[in-house]
Structure formats: structure tokens, C-alpha cells
DOTI-326951 format. One line per field, with one value per residue (C-alpha): x, y, z; residue in one letter. Coordinates in nm, 2 decimals. Each point is the difference from the previous one (the first is absolute). Example, Ala and Ser with C-alpha at 12.3 -4.5 7.8 and 13.67 -1.06 7.14 Angstrom:
<rs>
px <- 1.23,0.14;
py <- -0.45,0.34;
pz <- 0.78,-0.07;
nutor <- A,S;
</rs>
This chain:
<rs>
px <- 15.88,0.06,-0.06,-0.33,-0.14,0.10,-0.17,-0.31,0.00,0.05,-0.29,-0.22,0.10,-0.09,-0.34,-0.08,0.10,-0.22,-0.30,-0.12,0.04,-0.22,-0.26,0.00,-0.06,-0.28,-0.16,0.02,-0.15,-0.31,-0.24,0.01,-0.06,0.03,0.11,-0.02,0.05,-0.17,0.14,-0.02,-0.25,0.11,-0.24,0.02,-0.21,-0.01,-0.22,0.15,-0.23,-0.33,-0.28,-0.03,-0.27,-0.05,0.37,0.25,0.30,0.22,0.29,0.28,0.23,0.34,0.29,0.36,0.01,-0.32,0.07,-0.34,-0.34,-0.17,0.22,-0.09,-0.30,-0.27,-0.30,-0.27,-0.02,-0.32,-0.12,-0.15,0.10,0.21,0.18,0.07,0.17,0.11,0.15,0.18,-0.01,0.23,0.31,0.32,0.29,0.22,0.03,-0.27,-0.09,-0.36,-0.11,-0.34,-0.13,-0.32,-0.27,0.10,0.35,0.20,0.22,-0.12,0.32,0.26,0.14,0.22,-0.11,0.16,-0.22,0.18,-0.24,-0.14,-0.36,-0.08,-0.14,-0.32,0.06,-0.22,-0.05,0.00,-0.13,0.24,-0.03,-0.27,0.23,0.29,0.35,0.10,0.35,0.19,0.33,0.12,0.15,0.01,-0.37,0.03,0.04,0.29,-0.01,0.26,0.21,0.06,0.10,0.24,0.16,0.05,0.14,0.25,0.12,0.05,0.19,0.22,0.08,0.11,0.22,0.16,0.07,0.16,0.21,0.12,0.10,0.18,0.19,0.10,0.16,0.20,0.08,0.15,-0.32,-0.28;
py <- 2.49,-0.09,0.35,0.04,-0.32,0.11,0.34,-0.18,-0.23,0.29,0.19,-0.31,-0.03,0.36,-0.04,-0.32,0.17,0.30,-0.21,-0.06,0.37,0.09,-0.26,0.13,0.36,-0.11,-0.19,0.31,0.22,-0.22,-0.03,0.37,0.34,0.33,0.31,0.35,0.35,0.32,0.30,-0.09,-0.28,-0.37,-0.26,-0.38,-0.23,-0.38,-0.29,-0.27,0.03,-0.18,0.14,-0.18,0.11,0.33,0.09,0.00,0.06,0.29,0.20,0.16,0.29,-0.04,0.24,-0.13,0.01,-0.21,-0.37,-0.17,0.02,0.11,0.31,0.16,0.21,-0.27,0.04,-0.25,-0.13,0.08,-0.12,-0.29,-0.36,0.12,0.29,0.12,0.33,0.23,0.35,0.23,0.38,0.28,-0.23,0.19,-0.04,-0.31,-0.37,-0.23,-0.37,-0.11,-0.34,-0.15,-0.28,-0.17,-0.09,-0.37,0.10,-0.04,0.28,0.13,0.19,0.24,0.30,0.30,0.35,0.34,0.31,0.31,0.28,0.15,0.07,0.34,0.24,0.17,0.35,0.30,0.16,0.38,0.17,0.20,0.38,0.12,0.25,-0.25,0.04,0.37,-0.02,0.30,0.11,0.13,0.35,0.04,0.04,0.37,0.11,0.24,0.09,0.02,0.29,-0.18,-0.33,0.18,0.19,-0.33,-0.17,0.29,-0.03,-0.37,0.04,0.28,-0.23,-0.28,0.24,0.14,-0.35,-0.10,0.32,-0.05,-0.36,0.07,0.29,-0.22,-0.25,0.26,0.29,0.24,0.02,0.24;
pz <- 9.85,0.35,0.13,-0.18,0.15,0.36,-0.06,-0.12,0.30,0.25,-0.17,0.04,0.36,0.07,-0.18,0.20,0.32,-0.07,-0.09,0.36,0.07,-0.30,0.09,0.36,-0.10,-0.24,0.29,0.22,-0.27,-0.01,-0.30,-0.05,0.14,-0.19,0.20,-0.14,0.12,-0.10,0.18,0.37,-0.05,-0.01,-0.13,-0.03,-0.21,0.00,-0.12,0.22,0.31,0.06,0.22,0.34,0.25,-0.20,0.00,-0.29,0.23,0.09,-0.15,0.20,-0.09,0.18,0.02,0.00,0.39,0.04,0.00,0.01,-0.16,0.32,0.04,-0.34,-0.10,-0.06,-0.22,-0.08,-0.36,-0.19,-0.34,-0.19,-0.07,-0.29,0.16,0.35,0.08,0.29,0.01,0.24,-0.04,0.13,-0.01,0.07,-0.24,0.05,-0.07,0.11,-0.02,-0.07,0.13,-0.08,0.23,-0.12,0.25,-0.01,0.13,-0.32,-0.13,-0.33,-0.06,0.12,-0.20,0.06,-0.11,0.01,0.07,-0.13,0.05,0.32,0.04,-0.14,0.26,-0.09,-0.14,0.02,-0.34,-0.02,-0.30,-0.22,0.00,-0.24,-0.17,-0.04,0.12,0.04,-0.13,-0.11,-0.15,0.33,0.02,-0.38,-0.04,-0.07,-0.37,-0.01,-0.37,-0.28,0.14,0.32,-0.17,-0.24,0.29,0.19,-0.31,-0.05,0.36,-0.04,-0.33,0.16,0.29,-0.23,-0.21,0.31,0.14,-0.33,-0.02,0.36,-0.05,-0.33,0.16,0.29,-0.23,-0.19,0.23,-0.26,-0.22,0.04;
nutor <- M,R,N,S,S,S,V,L,R,S,G,L,T,V,A,V,A,A,L,P,L,A,L,A,S,A,A,V,A,G,P,G,I,S,V,S,T,T,G,S,T,V,S,V,T,T,S,A,C,T,Q,I,N,G,S,W,G,T,A,S,L,L,T,S,S,Q,G,S,F,A,Q,G,R,Q,V,T,L,S,G,T,A,T,S,Q,S,A,A,W,S,S,V,T,P,G,T,Y,T,V,I,V,I,C,S,D,G,T,T,A,G,T,Q,S,V,V,V,S,T,A,P,S,P,S,R,S,V,T,P,S,P,S,R,G,V,M,G,G,I,G,G,S,S,T,D,Y,G,T,V,T,L,V,A,G,G,T,L,V,G,A,G,L,L,G,T,A,W,Y,L,R,R,R,N,K,P,H,R,L;
</rs>
């Protein structure tokens, strides 16, 4: 009985200690941004910003070595009163942080994203040959006929019999 109540108290202590951390991370994330990747394109969507002087705000794409909003690849948010968005194309593979700053200076949100595919280079398409692939059987494309095949089979059979006779004679030297 005594052990279970101490475990319960320690669990409550951990939960109470973790509460400020959870609240702080929720405050950093802001009211909400949604980050998605498609190939080498990263896009962000939010509804938290209001338009001031014709601007919704800016979004920045930061690598792990970039520490501030100004160091990242910045793009201007565009959209309507219900949804604002921004996108970056030709993003190389890696882990990035997306930060959205509204035009009033508030942070709409911060989210990490992993880009796993490199931008695909443009490929030139060459048409396939009109007659298809010209594959063959190699050197056996000549038809030798029945006599040649029977002669070859006879030679293979004679070789097998000769090998068997030699190996049997070697095991018992007094037999013929």
C-alpha cells in the first residue's frame, strides 16, 4: 500500500513538472500552421495572420545550421482572410524548420519538416526502336538438325560412362 501511493505521488510530480514544458511548446507552435512536402517542394498553410498594409506576413525555411528567421529562405504569404500559404521549390533533402511570422509581428507557428527526395532532373526522352529489341539466342541460332544433336548426346553419354568406369576402377583396382 505504501509503495503504490509513493509511485502515484511521483507520477503526479512528473506530470506537474512537465505541464509548463507542454504549455511552452504549445505557445511556440502558435494557433496553427500546417507544413507538407511533395517531392522537393515544401508548403505551409495557416489561418492565423491578418492583413496589415496589404501584407499577410512572411514564412521562412531554416536549415539546422541557421539560427534566426532572417537567415532562412523567406517568402511572402499570400491568400485570403481564411487561409494564407507559402511554398518553396527545389528544396534539397534534409531536415528544416518552417517559421511563419504574421505582418503584426506575432509568430503563427513553428514546425519541423523532413524532405527526403531530391529534385528530379529533367530527362530527355528517346523513342524506342521501331522494330523492338533485337535480342537473339547468341551463338546457337543455327539449326543443326537431328543427326548433330544425336551425335552430341552420344558423346556426352560416352563421357559419363567413361567417368563412372574410371572412378569405379580406381576404388577397386583388381576389377576390370
